[in-house]
N, C-alpha and C positions, 0 to 999 in steps of 0.2 A: 649326469644323473639328476633326476627330478625328485624333489621332495614335496609331499602334499602337507606341509606344515602351515597352520593358520595363525599361530601365535608368535612364533619366532620372528623377530624383526618388526613386530607390530606393537602399537600402543594398545595393550589389552587391559581392560579394567580388572581389578582383583575380584575374584569370586568371593561371595560372602558366606558360602557354605560349600562343603565338598561336592554335593550333587551338581553344583553349577560348574565345577572345574572340568576341563577337558584334558585328559591325560593323553597327549599326543605321543606317537611313536614314529620311529623310522626304521628302515630295513637294516638288519645286522650286516655290517660290512664283511664279516668273516664267519658266516654261519656254519662252516665245516670245522671250526676249531672251538674247543672249550676255553674260554678266558673269562676272567672275573672283572666286572665293572664295580667299583666302589665309589659311593657318593657320600659326602660328609655334609650334613645340614645342621649347623650350630645354632640356628635362631628359630627353632620351632616354639610356637605358643598355642596353648589351648586354655580352656577354662575348667575349673573344678565344677562338676555338675551340681554339687550341693551348695558350696559357698560362693560360687561365681568368681572366685579369686583366680588370677592367672597362674598357670603352670608353664614353666619353661623347660625345654629339653633340647638335647642334641640327638639327632637321628643319624645313624649310620646305616646305609642301605648297600648291600652287596648282592650281586646276582650274576649268574651265568646265563647270558641271553640265548635264546633259540633263534627265532626268525626276526624278532623285533627288539629294539632298544628304546628306553624311555628318553624323551627329549627333555633337556634340563630346564628350560624356561617353563614348560608345562608342569613339570614336577614342582618347581618353585611356587607357581600360582596355586597348584593343588594344596601343597602344604600350608601356604598362607591362609587358605580358606578355613582352617581349623581354629583360627585365633578368636572367633566370636561364638564358638559353640562349646557346650559343656560335654566333657567326656572323661571317664576314668582312664588312667594310664594304660591299663591292660586292654581296654576296648579300643582306644585310638590306635595303639600299636598294631593290633590285629586287623583293624579296619584298613589301615594304610597298606599292610601286606596284602589283604584280599583285593583291594582296588588296583594295586600295582600288578599283581599276578593276573588279574582279569585283563588289564590293559596290554601287557607285553608277553604273557604266557612263557615265562623263563623256564629253563631247565631246573634251576635252583635259585632261591632267593632267601636272604636273611635280613630282617629289619631289627635294629637294636635302638630302643628309645632309652636314653639316659636322662632321667628327669631330675632337675635340680632339687636339692633338699628343701623341704618345707617342714617346720616343726622339728628339725633335727633328723629327719628320715628322708633318704633319697631312694629312688627306685630305678632299676634297670630292667626293662622288659625286652625279651628277645623272642621273636616269632620267626618260624622258618617254613619254607615250602619246598617240596621236592628233595632229591638227594644230590649232594655235592659230588 
């Protein structure tokens, strides 16, 4: 089986913004079966668009693939690209969902951003696409 992946196994520079990132995919090895892929990303960083202070979060991504699956190194590079841009928690969570849905067109996807407390308040933002 041949994969047309350009980043995996290569020394790829980190993108400085999400528009530069390439969300690569590969063919679902079991397209006739519904199964869930769960991805845990404990080191997400973005900036507050007002104060420019860092916001740290853990993202949990779950999805039922259709024809395509997200390649993990491409996802890592994509998520890293948010570290220098300002974005509210709600906006960044929904943007990640929109970008991942566009890349792999899953049957169902849920993105949960669990943002670390700042000033004594923490946020958990959950965005979904499709029906489970």
